[in-house]
DRENKOL-321233 format. One line per 10 residues: number of its first residue (from 1); for each residue x, y, z of N, C-alpha, C, O. Coordinates in pm, whole numbers, plus 32768, in hexadecimal, padded with zeros to 4 digits. Example, Ala and Ser with C-alpha at 12.3 -4.5 7.8 and 13.67 -1.06 7.14 Angstrom:
residues 2
1	8527:7DC7:830C:84CE:7E3E:830C:8528:7EB6:830C:8590:7EB4:834E ~ 8505:7F1F:82C4:8557:7F96:82CA:850A:8003:8313:853D:8072:8324;
This chain:
residues 178
1	21FA:9D4E:1565:2262:9D3E:1500:22CA:9CDA:152C:22FA:9C8C:14DA ~ 22EF:9CDB:15AB:2360:9C8C:15D9:2347:9BF6:15CD:23A1:9BAD:15A4 ~ 22D0:9BC6:15EF:22BA:9B37:15ED:227B:9B02:156C:22A7:9A9A:153A ~ 2219:9B45:1536:21CD:9B0D:14C7:2207:9B28:143D:21DD:9AE8:13DC ~ 2264:9B83:1431:2299:9BA6:13AE:230C:9B4B:1384:2330:9B47:130E ~ 2345:9B02:13E1:23B6:9AAA:13C3:2381:9A26:138C:232C:99E5:13C9 ~ 23B5:9A01:1317:2387:9986:12D6:23C5:990C:131C:243F:9905:132C ~ 2372:98AE:1345:23A8:9832:137A:235B:97BD:133F:22ED:979B:136B ~ 2397:9783:12DB:235F:970D:129A:23D3:96BA:1266:2443:96EC:125C ~ 23BB:963D:1246:2428:95E9:1213:2465:9627:1195:241F:965B:113E;
11	24E9:961F:118E:2530:9656:111B:257A:95E9:10D1:259A:9580:1109 ~ 2595:9603:1053:25E2:95A5:1002:2675:95AA:102D:269E:9606:1074 ~ 26C2:9549:1001:2751:9549:1022:2796:95C2:0FE3:27F6:95F6:101B ~ 2767:95EF:0F6E:27A1:9666:0F30:2784:96E2:0F83:27DA:9739:0F92 ~ 270B:96ED:0FB9:26E9:975F:100E:273C:975D:108F:2765:97C6:10BF ~ 2753:96E7:10C6:27AC:96DC:113A:283A:9706:1116:287D:974B:1163 ~ 2869:96DC:10A0:28ED:9705:1071:28F4:979D:1062:2957:97DB:1089 ~ 288B:97D9:102A:2889:986C:101A:2897:98B2:10A1:28E0:9915:10AC ~ 2852:9880:1108:285D:98C0:118C:28EA:98AF:11C2:291F:990B:1200 ~ 2928:983B:11AD:29B3:9826:11D9:2A12:9883:1190:2A6E:98BB:11CD;
21	29FE:9894:110E:2A52:98EF:10BF:2A3D:9981:10EB:2A9C:99CF:10F1 ~ 29C1:99A4:110A:29A4:9A2B:113C:29EF:9A45:11BE:2A2C:9AAF:11CF ~ 29EB:99E6:1218:2A30:99F4:1298:2AC6:9A02:1282:2B07:9A57:12C0 ~ 2AFF:99B0:122B:2B8F:99B7:120D:2BB2:9A3F:11D1:2C1B:9A77:11F1 ~ 2B5C:9A73:117D:2B7A:9AF0:1135:2B63:9B6D:118B:2BB2:9BCB:1186 ~ 2AF8:9B6D:11D7:2ACB:9BE9:1216:2ADC:9BF0:12AE:2AE2:9C5E:12E6 ~ 2AE4:9B7D:12F3:2ADB:9B83:1386:2B0D:9AFF:13C2:2ABD:9AB1:13F5 ~ 2B90:9AE7:13BB:2BC4:9A64:13E4:2BB5:9A47:147A:2BC4:99D4:14A3 ~ 2B98:9AAB:14CC:2B7C:9A94:155B:2AE6:9A8D:1575:2ABA:9A97:15E8 ~ 2A99:9A7D:150D:2A06:9A80:1511:29CB:9A27:157D:2971:9A50:15C6;
31	29FC:99AE:1588:29C1:994F:15E7:29E6:996D:1678:29AF:9930:16D4 ~ 2A42:99C9:168E:2A6E:99E3:1718:2A44:9A6B:174F:2A6D:9A8F:17BD ~ 29F4:9AB7:1706:29C5:9B37:173B:292D:9B3E:1735:28EA:9AEA:16F9 ~ 28F9:9BA5:1776:2868:9BB7:177D:283F:9C38:1736:2812:9C98:1775 ~ 284E:9C39:16B3:281C:9CA9:1664:2880:9D17:1645:286F:9D60:15E4 ~ 28E8:9D22:1695:2951:9D84:1677:29D6:9D47:16A0:29DD:9CF5:16FC ~ 2A3F:9D6F:165B:2AC5:9D37:1670:2B1E:9DA3:16AC:2B50:9DFB:1666 ~ 2B30:9D9C:1731:2B7E:9E04:1776:2C0F:9E0A:1744:2C4A:9E76:1743 ~ 2C47:9D9A:171C:2CD1:9D98:16E8:2CD7:9DE8:1665:2D32:9E3A:1652 ~ 2C78:9DD1:160D:2C74:9E19:158D:2C5B:9EAE:15A3:2C92:9F02:155B;
41	2C08:9ED0:1605:2BEC:9F5D:1623:2C6A:9FA3:1652:2C89:A011:1623 ~ 2CB3:9F66:16AF:2D30:9FA2:16E1:2D95:9FB0:166F:2DD7:A017:1663 ~ 2DA1:9F49:161C:2DFD:9F4D:15A9:2DD9:9FBF:154B:2E30:A009:151E ~ 2D58:9FCC:152C:2D2B:A035:14CF:2D44:A0C1:1509:2D6E:A11B:14C1 ~ 2D2B:A0D3:158A:2D45:A154:15CA:2DDA:A173:15C4:2E01:A1E3:15A1 ~ 2E2E:A113:15E6:2EBF:A126:15E1:2EED:A14D:1555:2F35:A1AE:1544 ~ 2EC2:A100:14F2:2EEE:A11C:1468:2EBB:A1A1:1436:2EFF:A1E5:13E8 ~ 2E45:A1C8:1461:2E0E:A249:1436:2E58:A2BD:1479:2E7E:A31D:1436 ~ 2E6D:A2B5:14FC:2EAB:A323:1545:2F42:A32B:1530:2F78:A398:151E ~ 2F86:A2BB:1532:3018:A2B9:152B:304B:A2B3:149B:30A2:A301:1475;
51	3014:A259:144D:3046:A245:13C5:2FFB:A296:135C:3023:A29B:12E8 ~ 2F8B:A2D7:1387:2F37:A324:132B:2F04:A2CF:12B8:2EF6:A2FE:1247 ~ 2EE9:A250:12D7:2EB5:A1F3:1273:2E2B:A1C5:12A2:2E1F:A183:130A ~ 2DC3:A1E7:1256:2D3B:A1C3:127C:2D25:A12E:1262:2D45:A0FB:11F7 ~ 2CED:A0EC:12C5:2CD5:A05D:12BC:2C53:A03C:1303:2C32:A07A:1368 ~ 2C0A:9FDD:12CE:2B8C:9FB4:130A:2BA1:9F50:137B:2C09:9F10:1386 ~ 2B3B:9F45:13CE:2B3E:9EE5:143C:2AB5:9EA3:144D:2A98:9E6B:14B7 ~ 2A63:9EAA:13E6:29DB:9E77:13F1:29D7:9DDF:13EB:2A1D:9DA0:139C ~ 2983:9DA7:143F:296A:9D18:143F:28FC:9CF8:13DA:28C0:9D53:13A0 ~ 28E4:9C79:13C6:2878:9C50:136C:27F1:9C83:13A1:279D:9CAF:1353;
61	27DE:9C7C:1424:2762:9CB1:145E:2753:9D46:1440:26E7:9D74:141D ~ 27BF:9D91:1450:27BA:9E21:1436:279D:9E3D:13A2:2753:9E99:1381 ~ 27D8:9DEE:134A:27BD:9DFF:12BC:272B:9DE0:129C:26EE:9E23:1249 ~ 26F4:9D7B:12DF:2666:9D5B:12CE:260F:9DD1:12FC:25B2:9DF9:12B6 ~ 262D:9E06:1371:25E0:9E78:13A7:25E7:9EEE:1346:2580:9F2B:1328 ~ 265D:9F0D:1317:266E:9F7F:12BA:261F:9F68:1239:25E2:9FC5:1203 ~ 261F:9EEC:1209:25D7:9ECB:118D:2540:9ED7:11A1:24FA:9F0F:114D ~ 250F:9EA2:1210:247E:9EA2:1229:244A:9F2E:1249:23E0:9F55:1219 ~ 2495:9F78:129A:2468:9FFE:12C1:2485:A067:1256:244A:A0D3:1255 ~ 24E0:A046:11FB:250B:A0A2:1191:2547:A122:11C9:253D:A18D:118D;
71	2585:A116:123E:25CB:A187:127C:2660:A174:1263:26A0:A11D:129E ~ 2696:A1C8:120B:2722:A1BB:11E3:2777:A232:120D:27F0:A232:11F8 ~ 273A:A297:1248:2784:A30F:126F:27F2:A2F0:12D3:27E9:A290:1320 ~ 2858:A342:12D1:28C9:A32E:132C:28B5:A389:13A5:28CB:A402:139E ~ 288C:A34B:1414:287C:A397:1490:2889:A337:1506:286C:A2C0:14FB ~ 28B4:A36C:1576:28C1:A31C:15EE:2839:A2EA:161D:282C:A279:164C ~ 27D2:A33E:1610:274A:A317:1638:271B:A29D:15E9:26E7:A23D:1622 ~ 272D:A2A1:1564:2702:A231:1511:274F:A1B3:1538:2715:A146:153F ~ 27D1:A1C0:1550:2823:A14C:1573:27F7:A10F:15F9:27F3:A095:1606 ~ 27D8:A161:1659:27AA:A12F:16DB:2723:A0E7:16CC:270F:A07C:1705;
81	26C8:A122:167F:2647:A0E0:1664:265D:A05A:161E:2620:9FF5:1640 ~ 26B5:A05B:15BC:26D2:9FE2:156F:270C:9F74:15C9:26E4:9F00:15BE ~ 2768:9F99:1620:27A3:9F38:167D:2739:9F02:16DC:2736:9E8B:16F8 ~ 26E2:9F5A:170E:2678:9F2F:176B:2619:9ECB:172A:25F9:9E64:1765 ~ 25EE:9EE9:16B1:2593:9E8E:1669:25DC:9E0C:1647:25A3:9D9F:1650 ~ 265A:9E17:1620:26AA:9DA0:1600:26B8:9D44:1678:26B2:9CC9:166A ~ 26CB:9D7F:16EC:26D5:9D30:1767:2653:9CE4:1780:2656:9C6D:17A0 ~ 25E1:9D27:1771:2560:9CE6:1784:254B:9C76:171E:251B:9C0A:1742 ~ 256E:9C8F:16A2:255F:9C29:163B:25B6:9BB0:165D:2589:9B3E:1653 ~ 2630:9BC9:1686:268E:9B5C:16A3:2661:9B08:171B:266F:9A8E:171A;
91	262D:9B49:1780:2601:9B03:17F8:2584:9AAE:17DD:2575:9A42:1816 ~ 252B:9ADF:1785:24AB:9A9F:1770:24A1:9A43:16F7:2436:9A0B:16DD ~ 250E:9A31:16AD:2508:99E0:1634:2584:998C:1622:25EE:99A8:165B ~ 2576:9925:15D3:25E4:98CC:15AF:2642:9913:154E:2614:9955:14F1 ~ 26C4:9907:1564:2728:994C:1511:271C:9926:147D:2726:997D:1427 ~ 2707:98A9:1461:26FB:987C:13D7:2681:98BB:1394:2687:98E2:131F ~ 2613:98C4:13DE:2599:9903:13A9:25AF:9997:138D:257C:99CB:1329 ~ 25F8:99DB:13E3:2615:9A6A:13CF:2666:9A7D:134F:2645:9AD2:12FC ~ 26CF:9A2D:133F:2725:9A3A:12C9:26D5:9A1C:124A:26E3:9A62:11E6 ~ 2683:99B6:124F:2632:9992:11DA:25CF:9A03:11B8:25BB:9A23:1143;
101	2593:9A3D:121E:2536:9AAC:1207:257E:9B21:11C5:2549:9B5E:1169 ~ 25F6:9B3F:11F5:2642:9BAC:11B6:265C:9B8D:1122:264B:9BE4:10CD ~ 2685:9B12:1105:269D:9AED:1079:261F:9AF8:1025:2626:9B11:0FAD ~ 25AC:9AE6:1063:252C:9AEA:101B:24FE:9B78:0FFA:24AE:9B8B:0F9E ~ 252F:9BDC:1044:24FF:9C65:1030:256B:9CC8:1005:254C:9D3B:0FE7 ~ 25E8:9C9D:1002:2657:9CF7:0FE5:265A:9D22:0F53:2624:9CDF:0EFB ~ 269A:9D93:0F3B:26AD:9DCA:0EB5:272B:9D8D:0E79:2797:9D93:0EB5 ~ 271E:9D52:0E02:278F:9D11:0DC0:27BA:9D59:0D41:2818:9D30:0CFE ~ 2775:9DC3:0D20:279B:9E0F:0CAA:2722:9E33:0C56:26AF:9E20:0C7F ~ 273D:9E65:0BE2:26D6:9E95:0B87:2665:9E2F:0B77:267B:9DBE:0B4D;
111	25EB:9E5A:0B99:2574:9E06:0B8B:257D:9D82:0BD8:2542:9D1F:0BAD ~ 25C4:9D80:0C46:25DB:9D02:0C8C:25D5:9D13:0D24:2632:9D47:0D62 ~ 2565:9CE8:0D5E:2555:9CE6:0DEF:253D:9C56:0E18:24E6:9C13:0DE1 ~ 2589:9C27:0E78:257F:9B9D:0EA5:25DA:9B42:0E56:25F3:9B59:0DDF ~ 260C:9ADA:0E99:266C:9A81:0E59:2630:9A34:0DE4:2679:9A10:0D87 ~ 25AD:9A19:0DE6:2570:99D0:0D76:2577:9A21:0CF6:2596:99EB:0C8B ~ 255B:9AA1:0D01:2565:9AF8:0C8D:25F6:9B02:0C5D:2612:9AFE:0BE5 ~ 2652:9B0F:0CBC:26E1:9B19:0C9A:2711:9A99:0C56:275F:9A9E:0BF7 ~ 26E4:9A26:0C86:2712:99A8:0C4B:26E2:999A:0BBB:2729:9961:0B68 ~ 266C:99CC:0B9D:263B:99C8:0B13:2690:9A1F:0AB7:26A7:99FD:0A43;
121	26C0:9A8F:0AED:2715:9AE9:0A9E:279D:9AA9:0A81:27D9:9AC4:0A19 ~ 27CD:9A54:0ADC:2852:9A19:0ACC:2850:9991:0A87:28B9:995E:0A62 ~ 27DB:9956:0A74:27D0:98D2:0A34:2814:98D0:09AC:284E:986B:0985 ~ 280D:993E:0965:2844:9942:08DE:28DD:993C:08DC:2919:992E:0871 ~ 291D:9945:0951:29AF:9940:0959:29DD:98AE:095D:29DE:9871:09C7 ~ 2A03:9877:08E9:2A28:97EA:08DE:2AA6:97C7:092C:2ABD:9752:094A ~ 2AF9:9829:094D:2B74:980B:0996:2B57:97DB:0A24:2BB0:97A6:0A67 ~ 2ADC:97EC:0A54:2AB7:97C2:0ADB:2A77:9737:0ADE:2A5C:9702:0B4A ~ 2A5E:96FE:0A6B:2A10:9683:0A62:2A4C:960E:0AAF:2A02:95B9:0AE0 ~ 2ACF:9607:0ABC:2B10:9594:0AFA:2B14:9597:0B93:2B2A:952F:0BD1;
131	2AFF:9608:0BD0:2B12:9612:0C60:2A9E:9657:0CA5:2A80:96CC:0C8B ~ 2A5D:960E:0CFD:29EE:9647:0D4B:2A24:96B3:0DA8:29E2:9719:0DBF ~ 2A9C:969E:0DDF:2AD6:9702:0E39:2AF3:9783:0DEC:2AD9:97F0:0E1F ~ 2B28:9778:0D72:2B3F:97EF:0D21:2ABD:9835:0CFD:2AB6:98B0:0CFC ~ 2A55:97E7:0CE1:29D2:9823:0CC3:299F:9873:0D3B:2972:98E4:0D2C ~ 29A9:9836:0DB0:297C:987A:0E2A:29D0:98F5:0E48:299A:995E:0E6D ~ 2A53:98E8:0E38:2AAC:995A:0E52:2A91:99CB:0DF0:2A9B:9A41:0E15 ~ 2A70:99AA:0D74:2A50:9A11:0D11:29D4:9A60:0D3A:29CD:9AD9:0D27 ~ 2972:9A1A:0D73:28F9:9A5D:0DA3:2919:9AB5:0E1A:28F3:9B2A:0E1C ~ 295E:9A7F:0E7E:297F:9ACB:0EF7:29D9:9B42:0ED5:29CF:9BAB:0F15;
141	2A31:9B33:0E73:2A8B:9BA0:0E4B:2A3D:9C1A:0E1B:2A6F:9C8B:0E22 ~ 29C3:9C04:0DEA:2972:9C73:0DBA:2947:9CD2:0E2A:2921:9D44:0E0F ~ 294C:9CA5:0EA6:2928:9CFD:0F15:298A:9D71:0F20:2962:9DE2:0F3A ~ 2A09:9D55:0F0C:2A6F:9DBE:0F12:2A8B:9DFC:0E8A:2AB3:9E6F:0E80 ~ 2A75:9DAE:0E21:2A8A:9DDB:0D97:2A09:9DC7:0D48:2A03:9D6E:0CF4 ~ 29A1:9E19:0D63:2920:9E07:0D20:292D:9E0C:0C87:297F:9E55:0C50 ~ 28D8:9DBE:0C47:28D8:9DB7:0BB5:28A7:9E3C:0B7C:283B:9E6B:0B9F ~ 28F5:9E79:0B23:28C8:9EF6:0AE3:2862:9ED8:0A75:284F:9E65:0A4F ~ 2821:9F40:0A44:27BF:9F2C:09D9:2803:9EF7:095A:27C7:9EAD:090D ~ 287E:9F1E:0947:28CE:9EEA:08D6:2952:9EB6:090D:29A2:9F02:0943;
151	2967:9E36:08FF:29E4:9DFB:092E:2A57:9E33:08DA:2A4C:9E41:0860 ~ 2AC6:9E52:091D:2B3C:9E80:08D8:2BB6:9E36:090F:2BAA:9DF1:0975 ~ 2C26:9E42:08D0:2C9E:9DF7:08F9:2CCA:9E1B:0986:2CF4:9DC4:09D2 ~ 2CC2:9E99:09A8:2CEB:9EC4:0A2E:2C97:9E7D:0A98:2CCC:9E45:0AF7 ~ 2C11:9E81:0A87:2BB9:9E3E:0AE6:2BD4:9DA7:0AE8:2BDC:9D6B:0B53 ~ 2BE3:9D6A:0A73:2BFC:9CD9:0A6B:2C7A:9CB4:0AB8:2C7B:9C4F:0AFE ~ 2CE3:9D04:0AAC:2D60:9CE7:0AF3:2D50:9CF8:0B8A:2D81:9CA5:0BD7 ~ 2D0B:9D63:0BB5:2CF3:9D78:0C44:2C9C:9D07:0C7D:2CB7:9CD4:0CEA ~ 2C34:9CE1:0C34:2BDB:9C75:0C61:2C27:9BF1:0C69:2C18:9BA7:0CCA ~ 2C78:9BD4:0C04:2CC6:9B58:0C03:2D26:9B54:0C7A:2D33:9AEC:0CBB;
161	2D68:9BC3:0C95:2DC3:9BC9:0D08:2D7A:9BB2:0D8B:2DAA:9B68:0DE1 ~ 2D06:9BF0:0D9A:2CB6:9BDE:0E14:2C86:9B4E:0E20:2C87:9B15:0E8D ~ 2C5D:9B13:0DB0:2C2D:9A88:0DB0:2C9B:9A2A:0DE2:2C81:99D5:0E38 ~ 2D14:9A38:0DAF:2D81:99DF:0DDA:2DAF:99FD:0E68:2DDC:99A3:0EAF ~ 2DA3:9A7A:0E92:2DC1:9A9C:0F1E:2D61:9A52:0F7B:2D8A:9A1C:0FE2 ~ 2CE1:9A4F:0F56:2C7C:9A0A:0FA7:2C98:9974:0FAB:2C8F:9937:1015 ~ 2CB9:9939:0F3A:2CD9:98AA:0F36:2D4F:988C:0F91:2D4E:9829:0FDA ~ 2DB5:98E0:0F8C:2E2B:98CC:0FE1:2E08:98D8:1075:2E36:9888:10C6 ~ 2DB7:993C:1099:2D8C:994D:1125:2D39:98D5:1152:2D4B:98A2:11C1 ~ 2CE0:98A9:10FC:2C8B:9835:111A:2CE1:97B9:1131:2CCF:9772:1194;
171	2D3E:979E:10D6:2D97:972A:10E3:2DEB:9731:1161:2E00:96CC:11A2 ~ 2E1B:97A8:1184:2E69:97BA:11FE:2E15:979C:1279:2E43:9758:12D5 ~ 2D9A:97CF:127B:2D42:97B4:12ED:2D21:9720:12F8:2D1A:96EA:1366 ~ 2D0C:96DE:1288:2CEE:964E:1289:2D66:9600:12BE:2D57:95A6:1310 ~ 2DDD:9623:128E:2E57:95DF:12BC:2E71:95F3:1350:2EA6:959A:1393 ~ 2E4B:9668:1384:2E60:9688:1411:2DEB:9660:146A:2DE7:9682:14E0 ~ 2D8D:9618:1431:2D1E:95E5:1481:2CAE:9647:1498:2C6A:963E:14FE ~ 2C98:96A3:143C:2C25:96FB:1447:2C48:9782:1474:2BF1:97D7:1482;
């Protein structure tokens, strides 16, 4: 699973942009860790124990492992297994290929698995036609705000907010040199 399941082939500039937007949105220290982010883990533990606010600390590799294994239960055993597999994936594969593979298999909402399926669902949104970055951010935003079977105003507002948050994070990372 660790070596042969990761897609590594030439990608379009839009697919490269999607991976950059994913990193900005989900794991901005992605290029500097090996499958797990110890800073995010310590932060999440602190916020959970002290502030009683539950927060995630999963990296893109961990999200890929969870998606592929379909193990979503909350347990220390699952988290340790997930971190172990994520470490192996990170050590044995190119970071860009890992992120792209996650985008290819992730759940984006109702009837939508993989970014290609998600992009077809969002094509009908004419407000995205002018900006490739907005189009990409709209797709990546579906990871945290999956498309419901029936779009409603509440979901549209949450998705729009997430989309612009991703664009802002992406622009900040670009301005700061990655």
